[in-house]
C-alpha positions as CSV (number, residue, x, y, z in Angstrom):
1,M,8.9,-3.1,178.4
2,E,5.8,-2.7,176.2
3,E,3.9,-5.0,178.5
4,Q,4.8,-2.9,181.5
5,F,3.6,0.2,179.7
6,K,0.2,-1.4,179.0
7,T,0.0,-2.4,182.7
8,L,0.6,1.2,183.7
9,I,-2.1,2.4,181.4
10,V,-4.6,-0.2,182.8
11,L,-3.6,0.9,186.4
12,S,-4.0,4.5,185.6
13,H,-7.5,3.8,184.0
14,Y,-8.6,2.1,187.1
15,L,-7.5,5.1,189.3
16,E,-9.1,7.7,187.0
17,T,-12.4,5.8,187.0
18,G,-12.4,5.2,190.8
19,R,-12.2,1.4,190.4
20,F,-9.9,0.9,193.4
21,R,-10.6,-2.8,193.9
22,Q,-9.6,-3.5,190.3
23,F,-6.6,-1.3,190.7
24,W,-5.3,-3.1,193.8
25,D,-5.9,-6.5,192.2
26,E,-3.9,-5.5,189.1
27,A,-1.2,-3.9,191.2
28,A,-0.8,-7.1,193.2
29,K,-0.3,-9.1,190.0
30,N,2.4,-6.6,189.0
31,R,4.4,-6.0,192.2
32,S,7.7,-5.6,190.2
33,I,6.3,-2.5,188.6
34,V,4.8,-0.7,191.6
35,E,7.4,-1.7,194.2
36,V,10.1,0.4,192.5
37,V,8.3,3.6,193.4
38,P,9.0,4.6,197.0
39,G,5.7,5.6,198.8
40,F,3.6,4.3,196.0
41,E,1.0,2.5,198.1
42,L,0.6,5.4,200.5
43,A,0.2,7.8,197.6
44,I,-2.5,5.7,196.1
45,Q,-4.3,5.4,199.4
46,N,-4.2,9.1,199.9
47,Y,-5.6,9.6,196.3
48,A,-8.4,7.1,197.0
49,I,-9.3,9.0,200.2
50,H,-9.2,12.3,198.3
51,V,-11.5,11.0,195.6
52,L,-14.0,9.6,198.1
53,S,-14.0,12.8,200.1
54,L,-14.8,14.8,197.0
55,T,-17.9,12.8,196.5
56,Y,-19.1,11.5,199.8
57,Q,-20.0,12.8,203.2
58,K,-20.2,9.4,204.7
59,V,-18.4,6.2,203.5
60,P,-19.3,2.7,204.7
61,R,-16.3,1.1,206.4
62,T,-16.2,-1.7,203.8
63,V,-16.0,0.7,200.9
64,L,-13.2,2.7,202.5
65,A,-11.2,-0.5,203.4
66,E,-11.5,-1.7,199.8
67,A,-10.5,1.6,198.3
68,I,-7.3,1.9,200.4
69,N,-6.6,-1.9,200.4
70,I,-6.3,-2.2,204.2
71,E,-8.2,-4.7,206.4
72,G,-8.5,-5.9,209.9
73,P,-6.5,-4.4,212.8
74,S,-4.4,-2.3,210.4
75,F,-7.5,-0.7,209.0
76,D,-8.8,0.0,212.6
77,K,-5.5,1.7,213.4
78,F,-5.5,3.7,210.2
79,V,-9.1,5.0,210.9
80,E,-8.2,5.8,214.6
81,H,-5.3,7.9,213.3
82,R,-7.6,9.7,210.9
83,V,-10.2,10.3,213.6
84,A,-7.5,11.7,216.0
85,N,-5.7,13.9,213.3
86,Y,-8.0,14.6,210.4
87,G,-11.4,15.1,211.8
88,W,-13.0,11.8,210.7
89,V,-15.9,10.5,212.8
90,I,-17.0,6.9,213.2
91,E,-20.8,6.5,213.1
92,K,-22.8,3.4,213.6
93,G,-24.8,2.6,210.5
94,Q,-28.3,1.1,210.6
95,G,-27.7,-2.6,210.0
96,K,-24.8,-1.9,207.7
97,G,-22.0,-1.6,210.2
98,Q,-19.8,1.4,210.7
99,V,-19.8,4.4,208.6
100,I,-16.9,6.9,208.4
101,V,-18.0,10.5,208.3
102,L,-15.5,12.5,206.3
103,P,-14.6,16.1,207.1
104,R,-16.8,18.7,205.4
105,T,-15.4,20.3,202.2
106,E,-16.9,22.6,199.6
107,F,-17.1,19.5,197.4
108,N,-19.0,17.1,199.6
109,Y,-21.1,19.9,201.2
110,P,-21.9,22.3,198.4
111,E,-23.3,24.9,200.9
112,L,-19.7,25.5,202.0
113,K,-18.6,26.6,198.6
114,K,-17.2,30.0,198.8
115,N,-18.7,32.8,196.8
116,S,-16.2,33.9,194.2
117,S,-15.7,37.7,194.0
118,D,-14.0,37.0,190.6
119,G,-17.4,36.5,188.9
120,I,-18.9,39.2,186.7
121,P,-22.1,40.7,188.0
122,L,-25.2,40.0,185.8
123,E,-25.9,43.6,185.3
124,N,-22.5,44.1,183.7
125,I,-23.1,41.2,181.3
126,T,-26.5,42.6,180.3
127,K,-24.9,45.9,179.3
128,I,-23.0,44.2,176.4
129,F,-26.1,42.6,174.9
130,P,-27.0,45.7,172.9
131,I,-23.5,45.8,171.5
132,L,-23.6,42.2,170.4
133,G,-27.1,42.4,168.8
């Protein structure tokens, strides 16, 4: 039981640090732990996509395939589904193969970040400086 706990800690560390290839390699060695959770693989794939979309506007096909642990025709079908339903775009890269363009978000396109009306205007902050001094 303690060995399984250590394995879960290692798996969680790989996910938290975005080391998806190492995660999938370790998960493959420990199928007995991960197979007991229904939908586990799909949840991790969605998490990997989420992490990539927070950081990148475009992802090389090979990087995405490695992150979600899908290859070949299955990967092609997966991407086609995302293109049709989630706004992904396939772009031909220069000498590097295909690139997947992910939908714009406020994280991967900072100019989309919404201005928060919850902020305190600067002039209100400067009014308290004399009180603090």
